[in-house]
GUPAZA-36493 format. One line per field, with one value per atom (N, C-alpha, C): residue number from 1; residue in three letters; x negated, y negated, z. Coordinates in steps of 0.001 Angstrom, whole numbers, plus 500000, padded with zeros to 6 digits. Example, Ala and Ser with C-alpha at 12.3 -4.5 7.8 and 13.67 -1.06 7.14 Angstrom:
# residues 2
resi = (1/1/1/2/2/2)
resn = (ALA/ALA/ALA/SER/SER/SER)
east = (486810/487700/486800/487150/486330/487100)
north = (505690/504500/503300/502250/501060/499970)
up = (507800/507800/507800/507080/507140/507870)
This chain:
# residues 289
resi = (1/1/1/2/2/2/3/3/3/4/4/4/5/5/5/6/6/6/7/7/7/8/8/8/9/9/9/10/10/10/11/11/11/12/12/12/13/13/13/14/14/14/15/15/15/16/16/16/17/17/17/18/18/18/19/19/19/20/20/20/21/21/21/22/22/22/23/23/23/24/24/24/25/25/25/26/26/26/27/27/27/28/28/28/29/29/29/30/30/30/31/31/31/32/32/32/33/33/33/34/34/34/35/35/35/36/36/36/37/37/37/38/38/38/39/39/39/40/40/40/41/41/41/42/42/42/43/43/43/44/44/44/45/45/45/46/46/46/47/47/47/48/48/48/49/49/49/50/50/50/51/51/51/52/52/52/53/53/53/54/54/54/55/55/55/56/56/56/57/57/57/58/58/58/59/59/59/60/60/60/61/61/61/62/62/62/63/63/63/64/64/64/65/65/65/66/66/66/67/67/67/68/68/68/69/69/69/70/70/70/71/71/71/72/72/72/73/73/73/74/74/74/75/75/75/76/76/76/77/77/77/78/78/78/79/79/79/80/80/80/81/81/81/82/82/82/83/83/83/84/84/84/85/85/85/86/86/86/87/87/87/88/88/88/89/89/89/90/90/90/91/91/91/92/92/92/93/93/93/94/94/94/95/95/95/96/96/96/97/97/97/98/98/98/99/99/99/100/100/100/101/101/101/102/102/102/103/103/103/104/104/104/105/105/105/106/106/106/107/107/107/108/108/108/109/109/109/110/110/110/111/111/111/112/112/112/113/113/113/114/114/114/115/115/115/116/116/116/117/117/117/118/118/118/119/119/119/120/120/120/121/121/121/122/122/122/123/123/123/124/124/124/125/125/125/126/126/126/127/127/127/128/128/128/129/129/129/130/130/130/131/131/131/132/132/132/133/133/133/134/134/134/135/135/135/136/136/136/137/137/137/138/138/138/139/139/139/140/140/140/141/141/141/142/142/142/143/143/143/144/144/144/145/145/145/146/146/146/147/147/147/148/148/148/149/149/149/150/150/150/151/151/151/152/152/152/153/153/153/154/154/154/155/155/155/156/156/156/157/157/157/158/158/158/159/159/159/160/160/160/161/161/161/162/162/162/163/163/163/164/164/164/165/165/165/166/166/166/167/167/167/168/168/168/169/169/169/170/170/170/171/171/171/172/172/172/173/173/173/174/174/174/175/175/175/176/176/176/177/177/177/178/178/178/179/179/179/180/180/180/181/181/181/182/182/182/183/183/183/184/184/184/185/185/185/186/186/186/187/187/187/188/188/188/189/189/189/190/190/190/191/191/191/192/192/192/193/193/193/194/194/194/195/195/195/196/196/196/197/197/197/198/198/198/199/199/199/200/200/200/201/201/201/202/202/202/203/203/203/204/204/204/205/205/205/206/206/206/207/207/207/208/208/208/209/209/209/210/210/210/211/211/211/212/212/212/213/213/213/214/214/214/215/215/215/216/216/216/217/217/217/218/218/218/219/219/219/220/220/220/221/221/221/222/222/222/223/223/223/224/224/224/225/225/225/226/226/226/227/227/227/228/228/228/229/229/229/230/230/230/231/231/231/232/232/232/233/233/233/234/234/234/235/235/235/236/236/236/237/237/237/238/238/238/239/239/239/240/240/240/241/241/241/242/242/242/243/243/243/244/244/244/245/245/245/246/246/246/247/247/247/248/248/248/249/249/249/250/250/250/251/251/251/252/252/252/253/253/253/254/254/254/255/255/255/256/256/256/257/257/257/258/258/258/259/259/259/260/260/260/261/261/261/262/262/262/263/263/263/264/264/264/265/265/265/266/266/266/267/267/267/268/268/268/269/269/269/270/270/270/271/271/271/272/272/272/273/273/273/274/274/274/275/275/275/276/276/276/277/277/277/278/278/278/279/279/279/280/280/280/281/281/281/282/282/282/283/283/283/284/284/284/285/285/285/286/286/286/287/287/287/288/288/288/289/289/289)
resn = (MET/MET/MET/GLN/GLN/GLN/GLY/GLY/GLY/VAL/VAL/VAL/ILE/ILE/ILE/ALA/ALA/ALA/ALA/ALA/ALA/VAL/VAL/VAL/PRO/PRO/PRO/THR/THR/THR/ALA/ALA/ALA/ILE/ILE/ILE/ASP/ASP/ASP/ALA/ALA/ALA/SER/SER/SER/GLY/GLY/GLY/VAL/VAL/VAL/PRO/PRO/PRO/GLN/GLN/GLN/ARG/ARG/ARG/VAL/VAL/VAL/PRO/PRO/PRO/PHE/PHE/PHE/ILE/ILE/ILE/GLU/GLU/GLU/HIS/HIS/HIS/CYS/CYS/CYS/GLN/GLN/GLN/TRP/TRP/TRP/ALA/ALA/ALA/LEU/LEU/LEU/ASP/ASP/ASP/ASN/ASN/ASN/GLY/GLY/GLY/CYS/CYS/CYS/ASP/ASP/ASP/GLY/GLY/GLY/LEU/LEU/LEU/ASN/ASN/ASN/ILE/ILE/ILE/LEU/LEU/LEU/GLY/GLY/GLY/SER/SER/SER/THR/THR/THR/GLY/GLY/GLY/GLU/GLU/GLU/ALA/ALA/ALA/ASN/ASN/ASN/SER/SER/SER/ILE/ILE/ILE/SER/SER/SER/ASN/ASN/ASN/HIS/HIS/HIS/ASN/ASN/ASN/ARG/ARG/ARG/LYS/LYS/LYS/THR/THR/THR/ILE/ILE/ILE/MET/MET/MET/GLU/GLU/GLU/TRP/TRP/TRP/ALA/ALA/ALA/ALA/ALA/ALA/ALA/ALA/ALA/ASP/ASP/ASP/LEU/LEU/LEU/ASP/ASP/ASP/VAL/VAL/VAL/SER/SER/SER/ARG/ARG/ARG/LEU/LEU/LEU/MET/MET/MET/VAL/VAL/VAL/GLY/GLY/GLY/THR/THR/THR/GLY/GLY/GLY/THR/THR/THR/PRO/PRO/PRO/SER/SER/SER/LEU/LEU/LEU/GLU/GLU/GLU/ASP/ASP/ASP/THR/THR/THR/ILE/ILE/ILE/THR/THR/THR/LEU/LEU/LEU/THR/THR/THR/LYS/LYS/LYS/HIS/HIS/HIS/ALA/ALA/ALA/ASP/ASP/ASP/ASP/ASP/ASP/LEU/LEU/LEU/GLY/GLY/GLY/TYR/TYR/TYR/GLY/GLY/GLY/ILE/ILE/ILE/ALA/ALA/ALA/LEU/LEU/LEU/VAL/VAL/VAL/LEU/LEU/LEU/PRO/PRO/PRO/PRO/PRO/PRO/TYR/TYR/TYR/TYR/TYR/TYR/TYR/TYR/TYR/LYS/LYS/LYS/PRO/PRO/PRO/VAL/VAL/VAL/SER/SER/SER/ASP/ASP/ASP/GLU/GLU/GLU/GLY/GLY/GLY/LEU/LEU/LEU/PHE/PHE/PHE/ALA/ALA/ALA/TRP/TRP/TRP/TYR/TYR/TYR/ALA/ALA/ALA/ALA/ALA/ALA/LEU/LEU/LEU/GLU/GLU/GLU/GLN/GLN/GLN/ALA/ALA/ALA/LEU/LEU/LEU/SER/SER/SER/GLY/GLY/GLY/ARG/ARG/ARG/LYS/LYS/LYS/ILE/ILE/ILE/GLU/GLU/GLU/ILE/ILE/ILE/TYR/TYR/TYR/PHE/PHE/PHE/TYR/TYR/TYR/ASN/ASN/ASN/PHE/PHE/PHE/PRO/PRO/PRO/GLN/GLN/GLN/MET/MET/MET/THR/THR/THR/GLY/GLY/GLY/ILE/ILE/ILE/GLU/GLU/GLU/ILE/ILE/ILE/PRO/PRO/PRO/VAL/VAL/VAL/SER/SER/SER/VAL/VAL/VAL/ILE/ILE/ILE/ALA/ALA/ALA/ALA/ALA/ALA/LEU/LEU/LEU/ALA/ALA/ALA/GLU/GLU/GLU/SER/SER/SER/SER/SER/SER/PRO/PRO/PRO/LYS/LYS/LYS/ARG/ARG/ARG/PHE/PHE/PHE/THR/THR/THR/GLY/GLY/GLY/ILE/ILE/ILE/LYS/LYS/LYS/ASP/ASP/ASP/SER/SER/SER/SER/SER/SER/GLY/GLY/GLY/ASN/ASN/ASN/LEU/LEU/LEU/GLU/GLU/GLU/TYR/TYR/TYR/CYS/CYS/CYS/ARG/ARG/ARG/ALA/ALA/ALA/VAL/VAL/VAL/LEU/LEU/LEU/ALA/ALA/ALA/VAL/VAL/VAL/ALA/ALA/ALA/PRO/PRO/PRO/ALA/ALA/ALA/LEU/LEU/LEU/LYS/LYS/LYS/VAL/VAL/VAL/PHE/PHE/PHE/PRO/PRO/PRO/SER/SER/SER/SER/SER/SER/GLU/GLU/GLU/THR/THR/THR/SER/SER/SER/LEU/LEU/LEU/GLY/GLY/GLY/ASP/ASP/ASP/ALA/ALA/ALA/ASP/ASP/ASP/GLU/GLU/GLU/SER/SER/SER/GLY/GLY/GLY/PHE/PHE/PHE/ALA/ALA/ALA/GLY/GLY/GLY/CYS/CYS/CYS/ILE/ILE/ILE/SER/SER/SER/ALA/ALA/ALA/THR/THR/THR/VAL/VAL/VAL/ASN/ASN/ASN/ILE/ILE/ILE/THR/THR/THR/ALA/ALA/ALA/PRO/PRO/PRO/LEU/LEU/LEU/CYS/CYS/CYS/ALA/ALA/ALA/GLU/GLU/GLU/VAL/VAL/VAL/TRP/TRP/TRP/ALA/ALA/ALA/GLU/GLU/GLU/ARG/ARG/ARG/HIS/HIS/HIS/SER/SER/SER/PRO/PRO/PRO/ASN/ASN/ASN/VAL/VAL/VAL/GLN/GLN/GLN/THR/THR/THR/LEU/LEU/LEU/LYS/LYS/LYS/LYS/LYS/LYS/ILE/ILE/ILE/GLY/GLY/GLY/GLU/GLU/GLU/GLN/GLN/GLN/ARG/ARG/ARG/THR/THR/THR/ASP/ASP/ASP/ILE/ILE/ILE/THR/THR/THR/LYS/LYS/LYS/ALA/ALA/ALA/GLY/GLY/GLY/LEU/LEU/LEU/VAL/VAL/VAL/PRO/PRO/PRO/ALA/ALA/ALA/ILE/ILE/ILE/LYS/LYS/LYS/TYR/TYR/TYR/LEU/LEU/LEU/VAL/VAL/VAL/GLY/GLY/GLY/GLU/GLU/GLU/ARG/ARG/ARG/SER/SER/SER/GLY/GLY/GLY/ASN/ASN/ASN/ARG/ARG/ARG/LEU/LEU/LEU/TRP/TRP/TRP/GLN/GLN/GLN/THR/THR/THR/CYS/CYS/CYS/LEU/LEU/LEU/PRO/PRO/PRO/PRO/PRO/PRO/PHE/PHE/PHE/MET/MET/MET/THR/THR/THR/THR/THR/THR/PRO/PRO/PRO/LYS/LYS/LYS/ALA/ALA/ALA/THR/THR/THR/ALA/ALA/ALA/GLU/GLU/GLU/ARG/ARG/ARG/LEU/LEU/LEU/ILE/ILE/ILE/SER/SER/SER/LYS/LYS/LYS/LEU/LEU/LEU/SER/SER/SER/GLN/GLN/GLN/ASN/ASN/ASN)
east = (499158/500000/499123/499246/498522/499198/498792/499283/500443/501359/502479/503675/504036/505133/506240/507436/508588/509260/509485/510335/511767/512478/513747/514906/515889/517103/518035/519021/520026/521368/521985/523310/524368/525243/526343/527636/528776/530051/530540/531723/532251/532491/532587/532767/531444/530341/529022/528565/529227/528877/527858/526726/525726/526312/525841/526358/525240/525416/524362/524025/525023/524757/523979/524415/523627/522253/522171/520881/519884/520291/519397/519081/520067/519820/518718/518782/517747/516393/516379/515114/514452/515252/514685/514216/514986/514556/513187/513014/511743/510594/510825/509783/509464/510448/510253/509693/509624/509250/508093/507131/505890/505538/506469/506173/505508/504449/503806/504557/505257/506001/507038/507817/508880/508831/509140/509374/510873/511534/512961/513143/514249/514618/513548/513046/512203/513013/512339/513047/513944/513463/514273/515478/515332/516445/517422/517253/518139/518230/517131/517161/517578/517143/517445/518871/519634/521065/521909/521248/521927/521835/522927/522942/521957/521523/520624/521271/522574/523284/523165/523408/523333/521898/520959/519556/519176/519616/519332/519975/521192/521888/521146/520711/519977/518663/517967/516755/517060/518182/518553/518839/519550/519815/518519/517627/516388/515537/515453/514648/515229/516550/517209/517156/517243/517432/516173/515117/513907/512700/511562/510317/509828/510034/509748/508265/507402/505969/505632/506574/506366/507118/507570/508369/507696/507884/507626/508892/509073/510344/510113/510870/510807/511569/510879/511530/511362/510764/510491/511718/511879/512914/512291/512922/512393/512436/513290/513437/512451/511607/510674/511429/512481/513250/513862/514472/515075/514006/512872/511789/511290/511138/510716/511746/513032/514093/514113/514045/514067/512826/511683/510442/510427/510922/511029/511981/513080/514033/513354/512571/511844/510880/510186/509259/510003/511138/511939/512343/512549/512986/511827/510598/509442/508748/509152/508441/507024/506068/504688/504267/505025/504613/505825/505680/506673/506040/506758/506313/506946/506105/506630/506278/507320/507179/506728/506097/505827/507119/507177/508371/508504/509476/509440/510366/511052/511977/511280/510617/509998/508666/508588/507374/507093/505829/504653/504405/503746/503391/501870/501337/499890/499332/498051/497389/497532/497420/497551/498958/499958/501336/501591/501055/501212/500524/499316/498590/499397/499909/500659/501915/502586/503819/503531/502535/502194/501605/500840/500271/501371/502434/503559/504272/504378/504957/504103/502802/501895/502046/502130/502261/503563/504633/505938/505952/505055/504997/503994/503505/502496/502938/502052/502349/503042/503387/504041/503039/503361/502420/502575/503715/503997/502953/502508/501535/502256/501589/502163/501378/502109/501551/502079/501199/501633/502359/503344/504065/503905/503026/502736/503545/504517/505384/505677/504663/504825/505885/506180/507217/508579/508798/510068/509984/508892/508811/508294/507584/506949/505690/505233/504042/503104/501886/500856/500111/500147/499486/497981/497363/495937/495081/494101/493202/492522/492201/491536/492426/493746/494680/494784/494857/494909/493662/492502/491243/491203/491665/491630/492559/493744/494687/494183/493627/493100/491931/491153/490026/490511/491538/492018/492802/493518/494340/494225/493068/492832/493713/494243/495120/496561/496884/498244/498344/497431/497484/496571/497188/496406/496555/497417/497590/498344/498513/499239/499846/501076/501660/501597/500973/500889/501753/502777/503668/503404/502260/501947/501558/501105/500612/499178/498536/497163/496195/495567/494664/493418/493073/491926/492221/493464/493867/493683/494125/493975/492508/491682/490249/489644/490134/489639/489991/491187/491577/490636/490364/489467/488055/487651/486294/486102/487157/487030/487584/488398/488990/488999/487832/487725/488460/488833/489561/491040/491554/492979/493297/494477/494995/495736/495271/495819/496616/497876/498788/499293/498808/499467/500884/501701/503116/503422/502433/502655/501864/502538/501860/500814/500857/499804/498439/498423/497160/496512/497219/496648/495400/495312/494115/492883/493094/491990/491797/492640/492656/491322/490750/489506/488368/488222/487127/487310/488531/488779/489014/489268/489503/490932/491888/493285/493782/494729/495272/496381/496781/497864/498677/499982/500876/502204/502898/504266/505101/505940/506556/508027/508811/510222/510380/509582/509763/509274/508554/508173/509421/510563/511807/512107/511554/511771/510501/509359/508097/507322/507898/507170/506434/507052/506313/505047/505118/503935/502891/503356/502435/501686/502384/501736/500582/500770/499697/498486/498726/497626/496916/497691/497076/496222/496707/495949/494631/494604/493403/492806/492925/492549/491054/490235/488801/488530/489472/489362/490770/491553/492964/493165/494276/494632/495149/494449/494791/496175/496527/497827/498975/498753/499784/499964/498855/498939/499667/499419/500086/501598/501981/503404/504065/503380/503900/504100/503102/503189/504341/504563/505666/507014/507154/508415/508661/507614/507762/508187/507588/507938/509391/509837/511220/512214/511933/512838/512870/511698/511623/512374/512223/512915/514429/514918/516367/516943/516074/516526/516214/515101/514466/515395/515965/516731/518018/518851/520039/519698/518610/518229/517786/517026/516622/517862/518806/520005/520822/520880/521593/520940/519613/518904/518997/518994/519201/520599/521581/522927/523013/522285/522253/521597/520511/519807/520642/521329/522079/523509/524004/525387/526383/525886/526749/526804/527914/528058/528144/528324/528318/527019/525944/524639/524617/525599/525617/525968/526498/526926/525731/525673/524627/525275/524484/524934/524629/525573/525273/524087/523213/523414/523113/522654/522459/523812/523805/525005/524733/525795/525668/525044/524182/523544/524605/524625/525602/525454/526548/526552/525549/525517/524601/523145/522843/521482/521121/522058/521819/521567/522349/522181/520833/520407/519094/517983/518149/517135/517003/518105/518082/517408/517731/517115/515607/515181/513753/513016/513584/512918/512833/513830/513810/512692/512316/511231/509856/509813/508552/508356)
north = (501187/500000/498764/497961/496704/495789/494521/493577/492739/492455/491547/492352/492136/492888/491912/492161/491333/491917/491072/491439/491159/492206/492007/491780/490972/490779/491975/492020/493084/492495/493081/492625/493150/492261/492656/492004/492595/491974/491081/490520/489569/490196/491524/492229/492641/492305/492651/494051/494678/496044/495997/496673/496679/497229/496659/497014/497578/498802/499528/498956/498739/498397/497094/495977/494751/494832/495559/495720/496429/497540/498299/497511/496799/495998/494988/494296/493295/493952/495043/495735/496145/496690/497121/495921/494812/493597/493142/493157/492719/493622/494928/495856/495689/495290/495117/493746/492836/491455/490945/491791/491324/491913/492615/493175/494541/494725/496038/496953/496366/497148/496293/496934/496244/496623/495649/495898/495767/496871/496809/496785/496207/496135/495462/494359/493487/492310/491243/490052/489469/489419/488905/489789/491074/492014/492012/491080/490937/492233/492987/494321/494293/493277/493248/492805/492516/492253/493409/494487/495633/496835/497583/498753/499808/500663/501746/502680/502908/503744/503157/501850/501224/501103/500941/500917/502255/503339/504657/504806/504304/504394/503617/502411/501588/502265/502843/503618/504717/505404/506520/506043/504909/504363/504075/503371/502958/504165/505148/506337/507134/507131/507896/507191/505860/505116/504423/504349/503634/504561/504104/504850/504666/505686/505554/505312/505680/505436/503956/503133/501687/500945/501689/501089/501235/500225/500337/499881/500320/500045/499609/498605/498144/499080/499596/500516/500059/498906/498455/497908/498278/497731/497600/496899/496866/498224/499136/500456/501419/502027/503019/504198/504647/505794/505492/504308/503950/503806/503235/503076/504438/505364/506724/507364/507240/507854/507291/505971/505341/505698/505764/506071/507521/508419/509817/509951/509202/509245/508755/507693/507193/508246/508916/509968/511106/511483/512555/512201/510912/510452/510242/510369/510250/508912/508004/506730/506979/506266/506427/505477/504369/503318/502778/502664/501987/500734/499641/498357/498204/498099/498201/496971/496246/495131/495630/494766/495141/495101/495750/495705/494298/493546/492095/491536/492388/491823/491467/492426/492177/491461/490278/489468/488867/488682/489005/490504/490942/492349/492449/493384/493531/494225/494048/494754/496263/496710/498136/498641/497784/498160/498275/497331/497387/498620/498870/500051/501312/501397/502589/502775/501669/501755/502305/501719/502191/503604/503907/505250/506291/505934/506845/507096/506057/506226/507191/506996/507893/509326/509524/510873/511521/510736/511267/511639/511044/511313/512410/513096/514136/515121/515370/516298/515668/514387/513679/512799/512504/511789/510265/509779/508347/507514/506439/505532/504353/503718/502575/501320/500293/498951/498132/497461/496520/495352/494804/493633/492532/491588/490491/489266/488900/487756/487018/486361/485769/484683/484006/482980/483582/484840/485513/486372/487098/488064/487457/486340/485771/486503/487430/488230/488182/487746/487937/489221/490181/491445/491191/491415/491102/491888/491213/491857/493060/492944/494047/495281/495083/496203/496880/496069/496618/497442/496904/497611/498931/498920/500131/501210/500817/501779/502331/501439/501886/502849/502616/503510/504847/504809/506047/506918/506275/507031/506390/506524/505805/506245/507452/507906/507462/507015/506552/505036/504319/502855/502344/501970/501722/500318/499484/498158/497221/495999/494983/493958/493573/492375/491289/490164/489058/487908/487581/486472/485231/485195/484029/482819/483066/481987/481614/482366/482069/483009/482521/483375/483726/482907/483258/484511/484670/485894/487097/486947/488034/488402/487392/487652/488298/487907/488489/489975/490335/491737/492534/491995/492683/492799/491824/491842/493009/493344/494418/495754/495713/496941/496840/496897/496639/497642/498802/499782/499448/498547/498195/497393/497641/496798/495629/494431/493230/492430/492167/491438/490178/488985/487766/487680/486835/486770/485696/484946/483912/484229/484126/484374/483309/482189/481185/481728/482768/483376/484207/484467/485279/484636/483321/482639/482981/483430/483821/485329/486081/487537/488176/487781/488412/488116/486855/486460/487025/487022/487430/488924/489625/491058/491441/490526/490840/491847/492697/493718/493183/491944/491325/490450/490372/489619/490346/490138/490634/489409/488977/487658/487655/486829/486641/485904/484849/484024/484699/485817/486598/487094/487199/487537/486571/485377/484351/484110/484128/483747/484932/486120/487338/487241/486742/486706/485851/484716/483866/484544/485201/485877/487001/487708/488788/488248/487063/486441/486159/485602/485265/486526/487559/488792/489447/489413/490012/489282/487996/487183/486720/487560/487129/486854/487371/487070/485617/485042/483636/483094/482903/482544/481155/481032/479762/478790/477682/476717/476122/475847/475247/476217/477490/478485/478602/478611/478646/477425/476277/475047/475158/475685/475838/476808/477906/478877/478225/477452/476782/475801/475060/474088/474795/475883/476616/477238/477785/478376/477319/476149/475069/474656/474508/474100/475122/476402/477464/477511/477418/477481/476325/475138/473972/474116/474863/475037/476083/476748/477809/479150/479742/480802/481942/482661/483858/483512/482587/482234/481685/480920/480361/481454/482415/483544/484274/484529/485251/484433/483132/482279/482363/482289/482306/483659/484733/486056/486137/485550/485503/484715/483594/482791/483571/484256/485028/486176/486882/488083/487794/486598/486275/486893/487391/488035/487173/486495/485566/486280/487594/488334/488083/487801/487573/486351/485481/484303/484658/485850/486245/486641/486093/486420/486932/487652/488082/486988/486648/485695/486175/485272/483830/483055/483728/483006/482568/481427/480913/480714/480777/480566/479199/479142/477884/476862/475684/474656/474254/473880/473566/472473/471410/470294/470750/471582/472110/472988/473816/474702/473906/472861/472043/471338/470825/470196/471197/472409/473441/473811/474016/474344/473229/471995/470849/470806/471044/471048/472142/473341/474463/474247/473604/473348/472362/471514/470556/471202/472332/473046/474187)
up = (500000/500000/500000/498985/498926/497920/497938/496955/497444/496538/496787/497281/498551/499180/499563/499071/499450/500680/501683/502815/502377/501973/501280/502246/501810/502617/502475/503345/503325/502910/501901/501463/502433/502871/503756/503268/503629/503269/504403/504243/505224/506587/506628/507899/508526/507867/508389/508034/507073/506673/505530/505659/504579/503276/502162/500843/499963/499534/498827/497455/496618/495213/495068/495684/495536/496202/497310/497985/497074/496496/495627/494358/493838/492625/492858/494003/494259/494509/495249/495499/494181/493275/491989/491175/491246/490546/491058/492367/492954/492501/492488/492050/490566/489792/488351/487986/488952/488641/489503/489731/490344/491683/492339/493656/493534/494298/494372/495325/496287/497256/497954/498817/499548/501015/501852/503281/503523/503783/504093/505610/506029/507443/508297/507771/508570/509065/509436/509927/508850/507598/506498/506257/506527/506361/507518/508480/509641/510453/510472/511087/512546/513281/514714/515010/513946/514097/513571/513147/512535/513473/513584/514461/513972/514888/514499/513474/513614/512638/511242/511111/509799/509306/510230/509807/509169/509769/509201/507818/507686/506407/505324/505644/504675/504291/505278/504974/503960/504167/503291/501879/501737/500414/499664/500331/499675/499283/500182/499896/498733/498610/497550/496202/496211/494961/494446/495265/494884/495040/494568/494725/496162/496993/498419/498685/497740/497935/497895/497423/497352/498448/499472/500537/501891/502733/504156/504866/506115/506775/508216/508632/510007/510928/511967/512910/514360/514581/515937/516645/517922/518791/520188/521123/522483/523173/522671/523254/522614/523415/522894/522288/522962/522452/521095/520948/519661/518580/518941/517974/517496/518416/518048/517121/517472/516668/515258/515130/513809/513002/513664/512953/512488/513311/512888/511696/511726/510608/509334/509437/508271/507744/508644/508231/507541/508077/507463/506032/505778/504458/503484/503975/503095/503099/504002/504103/504608/504026/504441/505536/505687/506616/507362/508683/509524/510106/510026/510570/511948/512998/514369/515203/515587/516517/517885/518677/520067/520878/522031/522893/523472/522975/523158/524231/524982/525967/527277/527890/529193/529015/529610/529533/530906/531272/530453/530419/529362/529234/529213/529958/530050/528817/528592/527498/527691/528946/529246/528913/529196/528894/527402/526632/525172/524603/525072/524594/524909/526121/526534/525691/525340/524549/523153/522484/521137/521191/522240/522374/522561/523293/523479/522151/521320/519985/519171/519204/518480/518949/520253/520790/520329/520289/519875/518394/517624/516182/515833/516816/516601/515517/514574/513490/512304/512407/511307/510564/509296/508446/508498/508909/508787/509520/508868/509452/510089/511051/511755/511411/511000/510882/512062/512764/513789/513107/513809/513304/514341/514045/514970/514567/515398/515088/516394/516975/518304/518377/517254/517282/517627/517270/517558/518810/518973/520072/521368/521274/522447/522855/522002/522296/521093/521299/520296/520649/519757/520045/520121/521272/521402/520415/519850/518903/519548/520840/521537/521625/521794/521853/520485/519444/518088/517802/518166/517928/518688/519942/520758/520194/519761/519198/517871/517033/515745/515932/516970/517250/517801/518640/519261/518286/517334/516370/514991/514340/513086/511920/511977/510895/511097/512312/512606/512481/513142/513147/512041/510923/509712/509140/509723/509147/510074/509613/510380/509437/509749/509156/510215/509859/510808/510325/511099/510769/511609/512278/513100/512257/511022/510179/510468/511342/511765/511049/509986/509228/510025/511023/511865/512685/513097/513794/512864/511617/510648/510454/510355/510164/511405/512577/513821/513901/513441/513418/512516/511336/510405/510962/511741/512301/513266/514018/515014/514522/513469/512921/511399/510779/509338/508461/509002/508196/508069/508922/508873/507618/507072/505997/506645/506355/506992/505971/506308/505433/506136/505782/506263/505702/506305/505924/504890/504484/503473/502212/501080/499812/499486/500207/499987/500413/501244/501675/500581/499491/498420/497828/497942/497465/498279/499535/500420/500488/499795/499979/499630/498525/498088/499053/499431/500314/501722/502216/503601/503768/502671/502760/503072/502830/503076/502035/502463/501570/500675/500890/500138/501058/500824/501710/501798/502909/503079/503432/502514/502646/502256/502965/502623/501299/501123/499925/498654/498793/497613/496866/497558/496864/495728/495816/494797/493986/494640/493990/493426/493418/493036/491703/490633/489361/489436/490131/490288/491173/492225/493141/492444/491560/490824/489979/489411/488623/489505/490685/491594/492062/492431/492919/491829/490606/489499/489254/489598/489375/490698/491743/493087/493248/492348/492434/492046/491292/490902/490657/491742/491591/490992/490268/489641/490704/490860/491905/491685/490455/490169/490455/490170/490485/491988/492727/494191/494731/494139/494571/494348/493202/492896/493862/494153/495110/496479/496915/498203/498279/497209/497187/497257/496516/496542/497915/498505/499838/500851/500781/501705/501540/500299/500035/500575/500361/500820/502351/502970/504435/505078/504522/505064/504985/504010/503835/504791/505574/506478/505848/506227/505454/505043/505989/505629/504871/505364/504577/503193/503096/501801/500833/501328/500486/499965/500858/500445/499440/499652/498698/497316/497284/496003/495314/496084/495491/494879/495564/495015/493729/493672/492443/491306/491623/490595/490071/490978/490607/490161/490480/490175/491139/492285/493275/494526/494745/495864/497222/497211/498471/499231/498514/499136/500051/499934/500794/502245/502468/503805/504664/505876/506844/508128/508904/510224/511247/512120/513184/514004/514425/514510/513236/512156/510908/510355/509664/509026/507538/506746/505311/505020/504038/503654/503240/503872/503499/502030/501419/499992/499651/500452/500150/500235/501230/501377/500193/499765/498625/497350/497160/495954/495953/497110/497211/496925/497449/497250/495769/495121/493688/492902/493259/492576/492806/494048/494374/493604/493604/492938/491433/490869/489424/489058/490032/489788/489933/490654/490863/489879)
């Protein structure tokens, strides 16, 4: 797994029920238009607002209808038992990688506690092939996974703990992880980091806005030894415009515009549908970029 990875949204109806056909259509569009892989049921996919039953169902749809070798799936929850159950289900379906948040409810959490939690997950997965990527998102979880903990886990179980998605926006953190665990695949969460990928040793990016910027990102990744500065600038401007409009609802709105399916405008609370004026401004901004 490397390159341009879209953290895809989840299509739901007005009752909050996930919808297979539009979800798979968008996933396939992303794979056909510049994405090397997809992260399903991440933050962009509203996974932490979706029941475990529906998360399993969405995993099953994607594994059945898409190339599972190009997928990773979010299975992290504050509950170790639920995380183990979801990760085992992903392994049963043929997923190669699970993206796992730290247990984010009880704080502060000690380094020893974090190590023990991830180690217990590893022990429960004994005999299974699925690999674990850490998911560092301190703005949401309130926990920055210490670099020392990542290094210790990667050293203790190098075939299990093989990568990290970092959504902190701190590329120095990413570089610090690589410095102590150079075998890990490190994915920053912004495609603007693709300009640094070759020099810093990043494996690519896992990003929400790649759902929109994928064709441009594919160009940069293909030329990462000498990326086009103007293309990177355009990607950065589009990412900024989308983020300012409210990242997840805006992504879903734009996917709806691209696909012609207005069902995509529906979000699970606490997210709200993108207001009409905001959507119109966003479309205007993107057309200028």
